[in-house]
C-alpha positions in Angstrom: 78.6 9.7 34.1 75.4 11.0 33.5 72.5 9.6 34.9 70.0 8.4 32.9 66.5 9.1 34.0 63.8 6.4 33.7 60.4 7.9 33.1 57.8 5.1 33.6 54.5 6.5 33.1 52.1 5.5 36.1 48.8 3.6 35.4 45.6 5.6 35.8 44.2 2.6 37.5 45.6 1.0 40.8 45.1 -1.6 42.6 42.4 0.4 45.2 40.2 1.6 41.9 40.2 -2.4 40.8 39.1 -3.5 43.8 36.5 -0.7 44.2 34.7 -2.0 41.5 35.0 -5.6 41.8 33.1 -4.9 45.8 30.7 -2.7 43.9 29.9 -5.6 41.2 29.8 -8.2 44.3 27.5 -5.7 46.0 25.4 -5.2 43.0 25.3 -9.3 42.4 24.4 -10.1 45.9 21.4 -7.4 45.8 20.0 -8.3 42.2 18.0 -11.1 43.6 16.1 -10.0 46.3 15.1 -6.7 44.4 13.9 -8.9 41.5 12.2 -10.9 43.9 10.6 -8.2 45.6 9.1 -6.4 42.3 7.9 -9.9 41.4 6.5 -10.1 44.7 4.7 -6.7 44.2 3.1 -7.6 41.2 1.6 -10.6 42.4 0.1 -8.8 45.5 -1.4 -6.2 42.8 -2.7 -8.9 40.9 -4.6 -10.6 43.9 -6.0 -7.4 44.8 -7.5 -6.4 42.0 -8.9 -10.1 41.8 -9.7 -9.7 45.4 -11.6 -6.2 44.2 -13.6 -8.2 41.6 -14.8 -10.9 43.5 -16.0 -8.6 46.2 -18.0 -7.0 43.4 -19.6 -10.1 42.2 -20.7 -11.2 45.8 -22.2 -7.9 46.2 -23.7 -8.7 42.7 -25.0 -11.8 44.0 -26.2 -11.0 47.4 -28.5 -8.3 45.3 -29.6 -10.8 43.5 -30.7 -13.1 46.5 -32.1 -10.2 48.1 -34.5 -10.6 44.6 -35.3 -13.8 44.8 -36.4 -13.7 48.1 -39.7 -11.6 46.9 -42.4 -13.2 46.1 -43.6 -11.4 43.3 -40.5 -10.8 41.6 -40.4 -15.1 41.8 -43.7 -14.9 39.6 -42.7 -12.7 37.3 -39.4 -14.9 36.4 -41.7 -17.9 36.2 -43.7 -16.2 33.8 -41.1 -15.0 31.8 -38.6 -17.9 31.7 -40.9 -20.8 32.5 -44.0 -19.3 30.8 -46.3 -20.3 33.4 -49.5 -18.5 33.7 -52.0 -18.1 36.6 -55.3 -20.0 36.5 -57.5 -18.5 34.3 -55.0 -16.7 32.0 -54.4 -17.8 28.1 -50.8 -17.5 26.7 -50.0 -16.9 23.5 -46.3 -17.6 22.1 -45.8 -16.2 18.6 -43.1 -18.7 17.2 -42.6 -16.7 13.2 -42.9 -13.0 12.3 -45.2 -14.2 9.7 -43.4 -14.2 6.4 -43.0 -17.4 4.2 -40.2 -18.2 2.2 -40.9 -20.0 -0.9 -38.9 -23.2 -1.5 -39.9 -23.5 -5.2 -36.7 -21.7 -6.3 -34.7 -24.5 -4.7 -36.4 -27.3 -6.1 -36.4 -25.6 -9.7 -32.3 -25.7 -9.6 -32.8 -29.6 -8.5 -35.1 -30.7 -11.0 -32.8 -28.8 -13.7 -29.7 -30.9 -13.2 -29.0 -34.1 -15.2 -29.2 -36.9 -13.6 -26.3 -39.0 -15.5 -23.6 -36.4 -14.4 -21.1 -37.3 -11.4 -21.7 -35.6 -8.0 -18.9 -33.2 -8.6 -20.2 -31.9 -11.7 -23.9 -31.4 -10.5 -22.5 -29.3 -7.5 -20.7 -26.7 -9.9 -23.8 -26.3 -11.7 -25.9 -26.1 -8.9 -23.6 -23.4 -7.3 -23.7 -21.6 -10.9 -27.2 -21.5 -11.5 -27.7 -20.2 -8.3 -25.3 -17.2 -8.7 
């Protein structure tokens, strides 16, 4: 009898490849959280270092200002500028306006031209339209 040959095609993936891929997946899942924590902590360290540098700069600025305030002449000038102190025998003049005066007659012209018997909203609209 003629033998009939059975030709089964073997799969390309073997049990060894599947186990290798599953091992790779398990290792990836095991290593991913520590790597995430590492990068998170590195970002925190970087932020804290920048904050430390800005705090050092602020401390240096405050130290320089403290040295200025220990000088009696600086204290005198600051008292004159900020608190308007004067030495005995001196006169201080403070100019409050720049000398220009505003004319308030225009606002009274509008107020007198409105009729008194109208409701408030119509007077408001009329005053807005008259001022332009």
